VMD Tcl script that draws the C-alpha trace (Angstrom):
set ca {
  {-20.92 10.74 8.26}
  {-19.32 7.68 6.71}
  {-19.47 4.03 7.62}
  {-16.46 1.78 7.70}
  {-17.53 -1.89 7.54}
  {-16.69 -4.35 10.29}
  {-12.95 -5.03 10.09}
  {-12.76 -7.87 12.54}
  {-10.42 -8.22 15.49}
  {-7.33 -9.46 13.67}
  {-6.26 -8.12 10.26}
  {-8.72 -7.45 7.42}
  {-7.51 -7.73 3.78}
  {-4.98 -5.01 3.05}
  {-7.12 -3.92 0.08}
  {-9.86 -3.06 2.54}
  {-7.52 -0.95 4.64}
  {-6.30 0.93 1.58}
  {-9.83 1.57 0.47}
  {-10.94 3.20 3.68}
  {-7.68 4.63 5.11}
  {-5.50 5.36 2.11}
  {-2.00 4.00 1.19}
  {0.00 1.99 3.66}
  {2.57 3.92 5.77}
  {1.52 7.26 4.23}
  {2.11 10.15 6.71}
  {-0.06 12.47 4.55}
  {-3.12 10.49 5.66}
  {-2.37 11.18 9.35}
  {-3.29 14.00 11.73}
  {-2.27 14.65 15.34}
  {-5.09 15.05 17.85}
  {-5.32 15.67 21.60}
  {-5.89 12.43 23.50}
  {-6.44 12.29 27.30}
  {-3.78 14.89 28.02}
  {-1.36 13.49 25.42}
  {-1.29 13.73 21.62}
  {-2.06 10.87 19.20}
  {-1.34 10.53 15.47}
  {-4.21 8.70 13.72}
  {-5.72 8.44 10.27}
  {-7.65 11.59 9.35}
  {-10.77 9.45 8.95}
  {-10.59 8.54 12.62}
  {-9.57 11.96 13.92}
  {-12.95 12.97 15.37}
  {-13.47 9.52 16.88}
  {-10.03 9.65 18.54}
  {-10.63 13.15 19.91}
  {-13.90 12.07 21.46}
  {-12.40 8.86 22.83}
  {-9.53 10.78 24.47}
  {-12.00 13.24 26.04}
  {-14.09 10.37 27.35}
  {-11.10 8.66 28.90}
  {-10.05 11.95 30.54}
  {-13.56 12.59 31.81}
  {-13.54 9.14 33.38}
  {-10.34 10.00 35.26}
  {-7.83 7.94 33.26}
  {-5.66 10.84 31.99}
  {-3.03 10.38 34.73}
  {-2.97 6.60 34.29}
  {-2.07 6.95 30.59}
  {1.64 7.70 30.65}
  {2.09 7.62 26.90}
  {0.21 6.72 23.75}
  {1.51 5.79 20.29}
  {-0.51 5.63 17.07}
  {0.64 5.81 13.48}
  {4.01 4.33 12.63}
  {5.57 2.98 9.47}
  {6.99 -0.26 10.90}
  {5.02 -3.49 11.23}
  {5.75 -3.85 14.95}
  {8.36 -4.15 17.61}
  {7.55 -7.82 18.30}
  {8.81 -8.93 14.96}
  {5.77 -11.14 14.58}
  {5.29 -12.49 11.05}
  {2.24 -10.46 10.08}
  {1.76 -8.95 6.59}
  {1.10 -5.44 7.85}
  {0.17 -3.50 10.96}
  {-2.97 -1.49 11.66}
  {-0.53 1.13 12.97}
  {0.69 1.64 9.42}
  {-2.74 2.94 8.50}
  {-3.22 5.08 11.63}
  {-5.99 2.71 12.67}
  {-4.38 1.45 15.91}
  {-2.79 2.89 19.02}
  {-0.96 1.61 22.09}
  {-1.53 2.87 25.60}
  {1.50 2.78 27.93}
  {3.84 1.36 25.32}
  {6.48 0.70 27.96}
  {4.52 -2.44 28.92}
  {3.36 -1.40 32.37}
  {5.02 -2.00 35.76}
  {6.75 -5.19 34.66}
  {7.72 -3.91 31.20}
  {5.92 -6.73 29.39}
  {3.04 -5.73 27.09}
  {2.12 -9.41 26.61}
  {1.12 -9.69 30.29}
  {0.07 -6.09 31.05}
  {-3.62 -5.50 31.78}
  {-5.21 -2.07 31.61}
  {-8.11 -1.03 33.88}
  {-11.35 -2.51 32.69}
  {-12.78 1.01 32.46}
  {-10.26 1.99 29.75}
  {-10.95 -1.18 27.73}
  {-14.67 -0.71 27.96}
  {-14.61 2.95 27.00}
  {-12.40 2.18 23.99}
  {-14.79 -0.62 22.95}
  {-17.70 1.80 23.03}
  {-15.87 3.85 20.38}
  {-15.15 0.69 18.26}
  {-11.58 0.04 19.42}
  {-10.67 -3.59 20.18}
  {-8.04 -4.39 22.77}
  {-5.29 -6.85 21.99}
  {-5.49 -8.29 25.51}
  {-8.08 -10.72 24.03}
  {-5.49 -12.27 21.77}
  {-3.74 -15.36 23.12}
  {-0.17 -16.61 23.37}
  {2.62 -14.56 21.80}
  {0.08 -12.37 20.03}
  {-1.41 -10.98 23.26}
  {-0.89 -7.20 23.57}
  {-2.62 -5.70 26.57}
  {-2.05 -2.08 25.61}
  {-2.96 -2.35 21.88}
  {-6.23 -1.03 20.44}
  {-7.35 -1.18 16.81}
  {-10.41 0.22 15.08}
  {-13.00 -2.44 14.21}
  {-15.26 -0.39 11.93}
  {-18.38 1.73 12.41}
  {-19.75 5.20 11.75}
  {-17.18 7.97 11.56}
  {-17.54 11.71 11.16}
  {-15.01 13.22 8.80}
  {-15.05 16.96 9.58}
  {-13.09 19.84 8.05}
  {-10.83 19.74 11.09}
  {-9.84 16.20 10.14}
  {-8.81 17.20 6.67}
  {-5.22 18.19 7.45}
  {-3.48 21.42 6.59}
  {-2.37 24.36 8.70}
  {-5.91 25.29 9.81}
  {-6.73 21.85 11.23}
  {-3.24 21.60 12.75}
  {-3.88 24.93 14.50}
  {-7.13 23.62 15.94}
  {-5.39 20.49 17.22}
  {-2.56 22.52 18.83}
  {-5.09 24.76 20.59}
  {-6.96 21.78 21.88}
  {-3.79 20.07 22.96}
  {-2.63 23.14 24.81}
  {-5.89 23.33 26.64}
  {-5.54 19.69 27.55}
  {-2.04 20.34 28.93}
  {-0.42 18.06 26.36}
  {3.07 18.40 24.88}
  {3.11 19.76 21.30}
  {5.20 17.78 18.78}
  {7.97 19.84 17.24}
  {6.85 18.90 13.78}
  {3.42 20.39 14.31}
  {4.87 23.61 15.64}
  {7.07 23.79 12.49}
  {4.06 23.34 10.27}
  {2.25 26.18 12.05}
  {5.29 28.43 11.90}
  {5.79 27.88 8.20}
  {2.04 28.35 7.58}
  {2.06 31.62 9.47}
  {5.12 32.83 7.54}
  {3.47 32.02 4.23}
  {0.30 33.77 5.27}
  {2.23 36.83 6.40}
  {4.06 36.96 3.07}
  {0.78 36.64 1.13}
  {-0.79 39.47 3.16}
  {2.28 41.66 2.74}
  {2.26 41.06 -0.99}
  {-1.42 41.91 -1.14}
  {-0.84 45.13 0.80}
  {2.00 46.20 -1.52}
  {-0.04 45.42 -4.61}
  {-2.98 47.36 -3.16}
  {-0.81 50.35 -2.42}
  {0.60 50.27 -5.92}
  {-2.90 50.10 -7.33}
  {-4.04 53.08 -5.30}
  {-0.92 55.05 -6.27}
  {-1.56 54.39 -9.90}
  {-5.06 55.82 -9.55}
  {-3.89 59.00 -7.73}
}
mol new
graphics top color blue
foreach p $ca { graphics top sphere $p radius 0.5 }
foreach p [lrange $ca 0 end-1] q [lrange $ca 1 end] { graphics top cylinder $p $q radius 0.2 }
display resetview
């Protein structure tokens, strides 16, 4: 268990983000987790939190309402707003229904109160509370709190395999990149095992 201090509801100092989430726009810090029937790429520190949040949203009946969800990205944002960085660049933010809802405008879209409240209970602030041009009704960013960093959140083929299995059970689409990682990992493992078998046979033969 680790505690990330309160980050506020706007943007904390970038040094704070780097301290707790690693380098800016670094894909190696990110993992893909199942999220309410979809998949979400978030910082490995927040992986368990995001899994649990996605499960809570699904249990509350919101899986069908969530058409898409986007998390980590390397760009600052589609709005072009003059901000120094984006929480998305650290895998500490995600957007629900990025298309902007029925009218295609994320500045005016409003998600069901149940989604906002459940996300808040897991320490995710909704951008619907921002005003003017900054308002973003589908945006959520982590505000700090206790997080559990488990072995499954540590990356690598084993954790990716766990996430694929969970995503399949949730009926989510599996990103091609994740499948490639698993395929390569399986091939490497098979090669190692084959090499070990050959070496073992040679050793036995040398003793006979």
